[in-house]
C-alpha positions in Angstrom: 0.0 0.0 0.0 1.3 3.5 -0.9 2.4 5.7 1.9 0.2 8.7 2.5 1.5 12.3 2.2 -0.4 15.4 3.0 0.7 18.5 1.3 -0.3 21.8 3.0 0.3 25.1 1.2 -1.9 28.1 0.4 0.0 28.8 -2.8 -1.9 26.9 -5.6 1.1 26.6 -7.9 3.2 25.0 -5.2 0.4 22.7 -4.1 -0.2 21.5 -7.7 3.4 20.9 -8.5 4.1 19.1 -5.2 1.0 17.0 -5.6 2.1 16.0 -9.1 5.6 15.3 -8.0 4.7 13.1 -5.1 2.0 11.1 -7.0 4.6 10.5 -9.7 6.8 9.1 -7.1 4.1 6.6 -6.1 2.7 8.3 -2.9 -1.0 8.4 -2.0 -1.3 12.2 -1.9 -3.8 14.5 -0.2 -3.8 18.3 -0.1 -4.9 21.1 2.3 -4.9 24.7 1.6 -4.6 26.2 5.0 -3.7 25.3 8.6 -7.3 24.5 9.7 -7.8 22.2 6.8 -4.5 20.5 7.6 -5.4 19.8 11.2 -8.8 18.4 10.2 -7.1 16.2 7.5 -4.4 14.9 9.9 -6.8 14.1 12.7 -9.4 12.4 10.4 -7.0 10.3 8.4 -3.4 10.5 9.7 -0.8 10.6 6.9 2.6 9.1 7.1 4.2 12.5 6.3 3.1 16.1 6.0 4.8 18.7 3.8 3.8 21.8 5.7 4.2 25.4 4.6 4.9 27.8 7.5 3.1 31.0 6.5 -0.6 30.3 5.8 -4.0 31.7 6.8 -6.1 30.2 9.6 -3.3 28.6 11.5 0.4 28.8 10.6 2.5 25.6 9.9 4.2 26.1 13.2 0.8 26.1 15.0 -0.2 22.9 13.1 3.1 21.2 14.0 2.6 22.1 17.6 -1.0 20.9 17.6 -0.1 17.6 15.9 2.8 16.9 18.4 0.4 17.5 21.3 -1.8 14.5 20.3 -0.3 11.2 21.3 -1.9 9.1 18.5 -0.4 11.5 15.9 3.2 11.6 17.2 4.3 9.1 14.5 3.4 11.6 11.6 6.6 12.9 10.0 6.5 16.6 9.5 8.6 18.5 7.0 8.4 22.3 7.1 8.5 24.0 3.7 9.1 27.7 3.8 10.7 30.8 2.4 11.8 31.7 6.0 15.3 30.2 6.2 16.9 32.2 9.0 18.6 30.1 11.7 16.1 31.2 14.3 13.2 30.1 12.0 14.7 26.7 11.5 15.4 26.3 15.2 11.8 27.2 16.0 10.4 24.8 13.6 12.6 21.9 14.8 11.9 22.8 18.5 8.1 22.6 17.9 8.6 19.0 16.6 9.3 19.2 12.9 11.4 16.3 11.6 13.0 18.4 8.9 13.0 22.0 7.6 13.3 22.7 3.9 13.7 26.3 2.6 12.1 27.5 -0.7 13.2 27.4 -3.4 14.2 23.7 -3.2 15.4 20.9 -5.4 12.6 18.5 -6.2 15.0 15.7 -6.5 16.4 16.5 -3.0 12.9 16.9 -1.5 11.9 13.4 -2.8 15.1 11.9 -1.5 14.5 13.5 2.0 10.9 12.3 2.1 12.0 8.7 1.2 14.8 8.9 3.9 12.4 10.2 6.6 9.7 7.6 5.8 12.3 4.7 5.8 13.5 5.9 9.1 10.0 5.8 10.4 9.2 2.3 9.2 
């Protein structure tokens, strides 16, 4: 069975391109367009991994990450923060809130796929 990935981003072009990329790589992909949709999707059908934008309406990616990490039954969900905010303090905050990885935009799609596969293998 394909591993489930939830892609959360409020930018339609990024959402579409990441959805296509991850489906092409054989993942079962779902999308959410803001932090509130992300929380609902994660709680109702927990994915194996979330690609999570930081700056979004509703709830930020950091708030979503913190929310997910506070729920015991969701602690296994791998969270990869995707953001244009690449300062050291931003990275440290994301990792401190429980993100497994922090990727800054723009990013290499090949590197992102490799990182997703590595994180999912480590989880298995």
